[in-house]
N, C-alpha and C positions, 0 to 999 in steps of 0.2 A: 420604816425608810425600808428597814432588813428585806422585807415582805417585797416592795417592787424591785429592788435589788432580786432577788430569788429568782419571780418572773420573769425579770430579764435576762439572766444568765442562762434559766433553763430553757429560752429564746434559740439563745448565741450558740446555744450547745447543740441543739439543733443544725444549726448552720454550717458545721460542720463537718455530719455525720451525710447532709446529702453527697458532696464534691465526691468526698470518698466511695460512697455506694455506688456511685450512676460508676466510676474509674472503675473496681471493681467488674460492675457487671459489661461493661466496656472490652475489659481486660479477661474476662474470663472468654467472651463471645470469641477472640483470638487462640484463647492457648484450647478450645476447646472444636475437638475436633466427629464430637459424635450428634449426627446428624439431630438426632433421636432426642438428646438433649439440646442443641441446639432450640431447635422447634418447642420443646418445653419452659424452655425459658423463655422465647420470644410470648408463648398466646399466652404465661401467668402478666406479662405484662404489657398486655394489651388493654387499650379506655373499650370503653364500654361502645358498643358501636353508635346507637344516636350522641355521644361526644364524641364520640371520635369521629364522627360526619361534620362535627362545629368545630372540632380547632381545626380538622382541613379549611375549613373556609376560612379561618385565623390566621392558619400559617402557609410559609413558600416554600415552592419545593425547591432547594439548594440547588446550581449551577453544576457540573462537573468541576473539581477540581478549585473553586473558592471556599474560601471560611465556613462552616457552620455556626448558627448563634443558637444555643438549645437556654430554655427555661428553665432552672434549672426548681424546682417548688417544694418546699416540707409541711407536711400537710395534719394538721393534729385535727383532730374529730371530739369534741367528750363530751357526756352521757347526755347533759344537759344543755346540747347545744343543737343545734336542728340541723347545719350545717358544719363543715368541715373549713376552717378558716387555714390560709399560708404565713402561718411562722414564719418562712426563710423564703425567700426571692432572690434567688441570684442566675448575672446572666451567665453563661459559658460560652465563650465566642473560640475552636480550635479551628485553625486553618493547618492541613495536611499537609501544604507543601514545605512551607518554616519550618513545622516543626514546636508551630508556638500556639499555647493558648493564652485568652485572657480570663478572668475570673472577677468579675462587677458584681460584688453586692446592696442591694437597695433596705434602707431597714423596715422590716413590714409595719413597721408606724408615721414610714413619712407621710404626710398630709397633701393627698395629688387630687386630680377631679379621674373620679370614676365615668365612664362613660353609663349614662343614662338613671344614676345615681346623685351625682357631685359631690362636693370634696370630701373627702374622706378618706380613712387608713388606709392604704395600696391591699394588706393585706383580707381587706374584706372583700373586692372584689371575687375572691375565691368563694364567698358563701356568699353572695348575689345573684353569681351565674355562673359555677362552676371553671374548669379551666378554661374554654372562651373566651370568658369576661377575663381573665387576668390577663390573658395570650391579650385581650386589644389593649386593656387599658395600662401594659409595660409596655406594649408597642407605642402607643400614643406618647406618656411620660418620658420616651425615652430616645426615640424618631430609632430605635431598628428593629427589623423582619424580624422575626424568628422562625428558624425552621422544623425547632422541633422543642418540643413536652418533656418534658420528666420528672414524676411527682413521686414523693418520696413518702411515705406512713413514718413518724416516727419512730423505730421501736428497734429492739437485740442491739443498742450501741456495744453492748459489752463483747454479744456473742463475735458481731463481727470484728471485729479488735483480736480478740481470741483464734480466731478461724485464723487467720492472716500468721497467728504465733506469735501476737505480740507487736506494739511501736515502737523502737526508741525513742525517747523526745529525751533531751535538757533541758532540765529543769534549772534556772541561776536563779539570780538576783531580781529577775526581772519578775519573779513570779511569785516572793516569798512572803511578800504583803498579804493577798490572794491564799495563801496558802496557809500562813502561822494555824497550829494548831493540829492540824492535820497528822501529822505522820509520816505526808509523803515525803519518798526520798527525793534528796538533793543532785545531782550529777546529772550525767549521760547515764540510762539504765534502759533494758526492754522493759516498759509501761502492759500488761494484762489490761483486759477488757478494766476487770473494777477499778484499778488502779490507774487507768486512761480517763476511765470515770472521772474519776475522785476529782484530776485534774484539771478539768476543764465543768466542775459543776458551778453552781454560780458563787463568786465572793468579791470581796473588798478591793478593787484593786484602783491604783491612780488613773482618773482619767474615764473611767468607767467602762460602758458596752466598747468603747470604739477599742478598749487596751483588751478587753477578753475577745475581740475578733482577728486581733491580730495574732493571739495567742491559737485563735481555731486557723488562723492561713498556718501559721507554721506547722499545724497536726498535722493539715492536708496536707503539704508539701511533703514534710517525713511519711504521713502513710502512705502518702500514691510512689516517690523514691523506691520506698521499700518494697511494696505488694509488687511494681513493677520488674524488679529484680529477684522474685520468690512467690513459683505461683505456686503455693507448697496449700493443698487441698482447693484449689481455686473454684476447683465443679462445684462441692458445698458449700462452700461463702455465696456462691451465683447465683447461687439456688434460693438460698437466703434470702437477697437480698431481692430478688428477681419478684421474691413473695409479697414484697411489700413496695410494689413499686408500679407505677403505669407512662405509658408513653406512646407518643405515636413513631414512634422509630420501629422500625422494621431492626432483624440480624444480620444482615448484610449492611446499611448503613454504622451498626453499633461493630459488627468490624472492622469493618474500613477508621474508624472512627479511635478503636482500639487500638489497634497495631499503631496507631500514630502515635499513643502516649507509652510506650514500649519502646525499653533503651532508658539509658539517662540521658540523653541530648534533648529532654524535652524544655523546655522553656515557660515556666509558668510565672502572668504576672499575677497581682493580686490588686483588690481596693475595693474600699467601700466609698458609695455615695457619701460626701458629708452632711452635716446639714446641725440645727438646731433647735434641742428640744423648748417642749413650753407646752404651757396648756390651753383650751378652749372654750371654757363655759365644763371648766372641771372634765375635763378629756386632757391628757397628754399625746401628743404628736411630735412626728419629726420633721421640723420644715426645711428642706432640703435644700442645701446650695446649690443651685443652677448654673452659676455661673462655672463651678469648680465640680458639678456633676458632666458643662457638657464638655468640659477637659478632659476628662476620663474617658468620653465616648470617644468623642471626638481621633484621641490615639490607639481606642478600641478599633475604630474603627481603619484604621492607617494600618496598624499592626503593631506600632509605636508602642519602647517602655512605658509606664503610667508614666505620667510627670509626679516629681517630689513634692512632696511639702504641699499637696491639694489640698489631705484629707485633716490636715493639720488646722489648717486655717480657717474650714468650712464650720468642721467642729466645737461648738459649746451650749450651754444653756441657755434657753429666750427664756422671755417672758411668758407673765398666765395673762391673757385677755378675761 
């Protein structure tokens, strides 16, 4: 059981990295005025030509003034794997007019229909057909059209936190059970990269993965807020992040979205697609609560606050088949 918890914890740790890293790149583009640096960042983040052409077929060009939908993916490639898998899958909706953002997380073990493959874990679609198949699968599953794709390879979380000078986090009683014996300081303190990593490493929390994701969302919100008000070493940080990112978004669009996040008045809504965990023939899956998911997606489409209570209603353990 501890091995399973550790595996899930590492997946969820990666969840928080992506949103924070993407925002760093977007904001960096907004505050860096060197043309050569901007073009250098853009070149580092470009998809390979063949994959870029396929991604273009699956995504939709956004209209001026309308919200942008971005598929954020954390890719993990292990030595014994032939292809990378999507450890983290999130949809980010950004409305430049209202300065409101929605972040919806899809558990990577969600059992969905993958085009050409049949029912499987949604994260396997990246391994089966790369970014184009993952985009198509997510769009079919959520009925949302993606405008952009951001893929982040998992690396240098501690380096990122240190590059912004640390992140203030409040460790209260909600963290206690998962952090017993770690020596982590309680209270509101600035956390360096090593300490931030330790805070979000796999632990035992009542409520399991969904509680961990709540902690991650708290980290994301705090990291975004603090990075938006301090531009310490932004060019260096952007270069680190860009080296581990692949996207079809050009720097012009990044700069526009980055400016949306600047300041303290950005409203970020976060939610997780709830579901029940269960087994089929010895394989663990998350069986999504489609009714709850549709409520979250409708709120996202309309730019409204995510409904409260939806995640708790749908999250529980399921049976084995």
